[in-house]
Backbone bond lengths (Angstrom), bond angles and torsions (degrees), N, CA, C in turn:
res aa  C-N    CA-C-N  psi(-1)  N-CA   C-N-CA  omega(-1)  CA-C   N-CA-C  phi
1 M - - - 1.431 - - 1.535 108.69 -
2 I 1.300 116.11 136.08 1.458 122.05 176.54 1.524 108.76 -87.38
3 Q 1.331 115.70 136.01 1.464 120.69 179.06 1.527 109.63 -125.28
4 H 1.303 116.49 154.24 1.465 124.25 176.19 1.527 111.88 53.16
5 F 1.310 116.16 46.82 1.462 121.58 179.47 1.525 109.85 -72.82
6 S 1.326 116.57 130.46 1.459 120.37 174.94 1.525 109.12 -140.91
7 F 1.322 115.20 153.92 1.461 120.69 179.98 1.517 108.97 -147.77
8 K 1.322 115.02 154.81 1.460 120.48 173.38 1.521 107.72 -153.03
9 P 1.319 116.99 151.20 1.465 120.35 -179.10 1.531 111.25 -62.61
10 I 1.318 115.98 142.33 1.462 120.80 175.74 1.524 109.35 -71.11
11 F 1.319 115.96 -40.91 1.451 122.01 -175.69 1.519 110.49 -102.26
12 E 1.316 116.58 148.59 1.461 120.45 179.62 1.520 111.74 -65.16
13 N 1.328 117.70 -35.38 1.458 121.49 177.01 1.523 107.12 -76.60
14 I 1.302 116.58 106.83 1.469 121.55 -173.47 1.526 113.17 -64.26
15 Q 1.326 117.77 -13.36 1.465 121.51 179.52 1.528 111.91 -74.71
16 I 1.336 118.06 -18.89 1.460 121.38 178.66 1.522 107.93 -88.49
17 P 1.326 117.85 119.40 1.466 119.71 -177.01 1.531 112.31 -72.73
18 G 1.298 115.23 148.08 1.454 124.01 179.10 1.519 108.10 141.20
19 W 1.316 117.55 129.69 1.455 121.63 -174.78 1.517 110.76 -138.07
20 T 1.319 115.60 148.68 1.456 120.28 167.19 1.523 105.83 -94.99
21 I 1.312 115.60 136.85 1.460 120.65 -178.72 1.526 109.33 -127.55
22 S 1.311 115.36 153.13 1.454 120.98 172.88 1.526 108.13 -145.96
23 F 1.313 114.86 149.98 1.461 120.55 -178.79 1.520 109.35 -167.91
24 F 1.328 115.12 167.48 1.454 122.05 173.57 1.526 108.22 -109.75
25 Y 1.321 115.17 138.31 1.459 121.68 175.56 1.525 106.56 -140.88
26 K 1.313 116.88 121.99 1.462 122.93 -176.70 1.527 110.84 52.44
27 Q 1.304 116.43 48.29 1.457 125.89 176.00 1.531 113.41 61.70
28 Q 1.323 117.42 21.23 1.465 123.31 176.58 1.522 108.41 -119.36
29 R 1.329 117.01 133.64 1.468 121.34 178.52 1.523 109.26 -85.97
30 Y 1.334 115.75 135.94 1.456 122.47 177.74 1.523 109.77 -126.32
31 N 1.322 115.42 143.44 1.459 123.41 174.16 1.514 106.97 -124.03
32 A 1.322 116.17 143.66 1.456 119.92 -178.91 1.517 110.38 -157.83
33 E 1.312 115.10 169.24 1.460 121.98 170.39 1.519 107.25 -111.57
34 Y 1.318 115.32 132.45 1.459 122.26 176.22 1.518 106.11 -102.07
35 K 1.329 116.63 110.47 1.462 122.35 -174.34 1.523 110.98 -82.67
36 K 1.334 115.39 164.45 1.471 120.28 -177.36 1.517 112.69 -63.49
37 D 1.342 118.31 -24.27 1.460 120.95 179.16 1.535 112.40 -87.46
38 G 1.340 116.52 3.44 1.457 120.53 178.55 1.519 113.90 91.67
39 S 1.321 116.97 -1.90 1.464 118.72 178.31 1.526 109.57 -76.12
40 I 1.308 114.90 151.70 1.460 122.09 -178.73 1.518 107.65 -119.47
41 V 1.327 116.17 122.88 1.460 121.76 178.85 1.525 107.23 -112.74
42 F 1.327 115.87 110.96 1.460 120.13 -178.41 1.520 110.02 -76.47
43 I 1.315 115.07 140.83 1.460 122.80 178.34 1.525 106.16 -109.86
44 G 1.292 116.30 114.29 1.466 119.95 -177.19 1.523 109.97 87.22
45 A 1.323 115.49 -126.31 1.473 120.79 -176.39 1.522 111.34 -64.92
46 T 1.322 115.07 144.05 1.464 122.95 177.00 1.526 107.90 -121.70
47 P 1.325 118.42 139.76 1.471 119.62 177.69 1.530 110.96 -57.98
48 A 1.313 115.44 153.72 1.461 121.30 178.18 1.516 110.43 -56.49
49 T 1.306 116.96 150.21 1.458 122.43 -177.76 1.525 111.66 -53.52
50 D 1.318 116.96 -38.25 1.471 121.00 179.75 1.527 112.01 -65.53
51 D 1.326 117.51 -30.10 1.460 122.42 -176.56 1.521 113.82 -97.04
52 L 1.327 118.20 -13.40 1.460 121.44 -170.42 1.524 112.94 -58.52
53 T 1.309 118.49 -46.08 1.466 121.34 -179.34 1.526 111.10 -62.63
54 A 1.316 117.06 -43.05 1.471 120.98 179.87 1.531 110.55 -65.28
55 V 1.328 117.39 -41.70 1.467 120.91 -179.81 1.526 109.72 -64.84
56 E 1.321 117.52 -45.52 1.469 120.50 179.65 1.526 110.98 -60.26
57 K 1.324 117.60 -40.69 1.463 121.18 178.89 1.535 110.42 -63.48
58 L 1.319 117.43 -43.57 1.461 120.83 179.16 1.528 111.31 -64.31
59 V 1.335 116.97 -40.53 1.461 120.59 178.85 1.530 110.08 -63.91
60 H 1.335 117.28 -43.88 1.467 120.58 178.64 1.535 110.63 -59.32
61 E 1.326 117.30 -43.28 1.460 120.54 179.46 1.527 111.31 -63.46
62 L 1.327 117.03 -42.55 1.465 120.19 179.04 1.525 111.47 -65.69
63 M 1.318 117.60 -40.70 1.468 120.35 179.07 1.528 110.28 -66.39
64 L 1.321 117.90 -39.71 1.464 119.82 176.88 1.524 110.73 -60.66
65 F 1.317 116.09 -41.45 1.458 120.67 -178.45 1.528 112.00 -68.88
66 H 1.334 116.82 -46.32 1.461 120.90 -172.90 1.525 114.73 -85.06
67 V 1.313 118.09 -34.05 1.463 120.73 -171.66 1.514 112.26 -104.41
68 Y 1.303 117.45 -45.50 1.465 120.54 -169.70 1.513 114.23 -91.51
69 E 1.327 119.04 -8.42 1.464 118.98 179.25 1.492 111.34 -102.08
């Protein structure tokens, strides 16, 4: 489960897509950039290979809920 999810636009012009995101997953803090094509580029720590697909899916769902709706 992702906790304390937050995001903010990378660019000051909110019309240009791209966000910095941060969240906790399994008591580890992660920072990443969410690109306009839906790709996620982790900055620093990356979730374990076993968890990466699940984390990416959760991030996509949160971004759809918060940004695109």
